[in-house]
N, C-alpha and C positions, 0 to 999 in steps of 0.2 A: 538066226538069234535064239538062243538058248535067253528068256527073259523069270524074272520075279516078278509076283504082282500082289502089292500088299493091299486088302481089305475086299478083298471078292465077293464076301459079301455082301459088302456096300452097294449103292447105286450107281456111281462110276465105273467103283473094281467090276460089280458086276456086268458090266459092259465092254469092259475094258477085258478081263477077259473071257464072253462072248467073239471079239473081236480078233484077240490073239487065236483061237481055234481056228478061226478063216484064212487067218494069214499066210499063204506062203512061206514066207517068209522066215516066221515059227516054226520051232520046230521041240520047243519044250516047255512048260508052263512052269513054276513053280509056285503056287499060288500058299499064300501064308495069312492066318488071319484065327480069331479066337473059338470061329465058329466056321462052320462048312456054309462054300458057294450053293451046294448046293446042284452043281455040274457036275457031268460027266463027261469029258471027251479023251483019248490016247494019246494028247499029247500033256494030259493038265497030269500034273505031279502035285497034290494038297497036302498041309501040314497043317495041322490044327496046335496051336501054341496059349495053352491058357494065360500064360504071362512073359507076353508083348516084348518085357524090357531086360530077357533073359533071354538072348538067343544066341550065346555060343554052342550051347547045348547038339545047339543042329547048325551049329557053323560049314561042314561039313555038304551042304544041301542049297547052298550058294556058293559054290566054288566053280568055274570056269562060265558066270553069266557074263550074257554082253552088255543087258540092258535091265538097268530096276526101276518096276513102273509104281508109283508109291502112292496109293489111293485111301488110307487110311484119312478119319477124320471125325468129330463128332460135329454138331450142333452150339453153340456159347450158350444158348437160354439154360438158362438154371443153374450157368457157369460158376463160381469166381473166377476171377482173375490165376487163380497159383490152382487150381484144376484143369480150366483150358489149358493153360500152359504146359505141364503135367504132357497135355496126351498129346496139345499140336506141336511143341515144342521139342520137351525133354525124348519122347517118344518117339522123334523121328530123327533125332539124333541119334539116340542108343540105337537104333533100327540099322539104320545108313550103316553107322558105326563097323557092327559088326558085316551086313552085307559087301560095303565094299574091303575090308581086309579077307575079306576068300575071296572077294573077284577083281583087284585092284586095276583102274581102269576103264572101271565100266561105267555107262552113260548113265546118271540117271537124271528121271521125268515123276517133277514132285507137282500132283494138285494139289492148290491153296483155290482165291476167288479171288471174282472182280470185287476193284476195293479195298483190299489187303495195299498196304502202308511199310515199308522199307525204310520212311523215312525217319520210325517211332514220337513223329509227333501227333497224329491222329488223335482223336478223340473219342475212336470207336473202339472200344478193349481185344475186339475180335482180331479187325484190321490189321495193330500192334504186331500181337501177338503170331500172329501169321503174317506179318513182314518178318518177323524177328528168322524165324522158321527159313522162308525165301531168301534173304539172306543170306542165311549158316550154309544151305544147300547151294549155292551157290561162289560162295566164298572156298567150302569144302572140295568141293568134286567138280572135276574136267572130263568128259562134259556135264552141263547139267541147267534142263528145261525147266521152267516152273507155267505151271498152265493155272492159270485165272479165268475161268471161266465164268459164268453171269446166269440166268433161267437155264436150267438144265430139262431139257423133255427126255424122258427115259422111253427106252424105243426095245425093242426084242426081248419081249416078258421082263428088263426090270421090271426093278419099283424100287423106290426109293423107303429107307426101315424106319423114316422119320414120320410117325405118326401124325407130327403135323403139317407134314409137306403132302402127305399121300393125296389126303383129297384131295385138295388143290391143281393137284398135278396131274389127274384123271379128269378135273374137270372142262382145263383147261386145254386139254390132248387134241379135239379135233381144229384149234385152234393155232396150234405151234406153229405151223408150214408157214401161215399168211403173218406171225409173229416174227421167223426166221429173215422175211422176205422184209419185213418193216424197220425192226431192228440188231442188222446183224452185229454188232456192237455189242447186244445186250443177252439175247439167245441163243442157246446152242444146243445139241445132242446128247447123248448117253454113246452114239457111233460117231459122231462128228470128232469126239472128246478122244477116244479111245484111237481111229486110228488119225490123230493130230500125234497123239502121244508115240504110238506106235514110229509111223514117219519121221519124229524127231529122233528117234532111240536108235530109228536108222541109217540115216543119213541129215541127221541134223536139222538146223533152223539158223534162219542168219537172225534171231532174235534170245535170248536167253530167260526173258518174260516172256510168253504170247497172252493177250490180252483176247476174249471172246474173237472177236473180228481174226486173229490171225487161226486161232485154232481152226475155227469156222473156213480160212482158207485152206489152213494146210490138212483140214481132215477129210478136204471134197473133194470130189472127183478130179483126177492129176495133179492135186493138193503135193502127193510127192515129188513129182517134180522143182514145187517152190524151196525145197527142201535145201539148207546150207547157199541160198541166192546172194 
């Protein structure tokens, strides 16, 4: 597969890039973001773009893609609904519009979050906006998969770029294996999310919206055999 990864400098995107490098099914990776991922691999083609709303000049870099693994996102803390919508909904539509025009029919894997609300009725701002973005992705692209991870353990040297989350995640590190066993519907890891996305991109999955339990199943040992079941 030839894939594009958006958000490779972030925690989830960084995990996805690392798994792309390890996965023999992936032949090349176009990593797109405002800053470098800091990674190096023979498969990596890194594209730094200051304004991600204007990808048209780089359209040629997105030709002949098999999948787009979209991991861009920000915390809603301190943001107005308009500002959060611009990054979460407007940017998603702008980016995927250019990428899908360059590679019609590619598989889209979109990272959302546990608790997102696609009905538009939630009183929680971020849940409504994320849900709108999910609905747009699923309506506009085929095939498309939405991933709703809960609490994510960073592995393989990955770190959260959000200072608010860094210290708690480090302190909770030794507890994560137990937490995943006790709460498989709520706790996952960057490795499991990345593997689940790659398995869905390569082989499909029975559901278009994957909650944490689905992510852990699809990203775990033998998870690829559940794809398209």
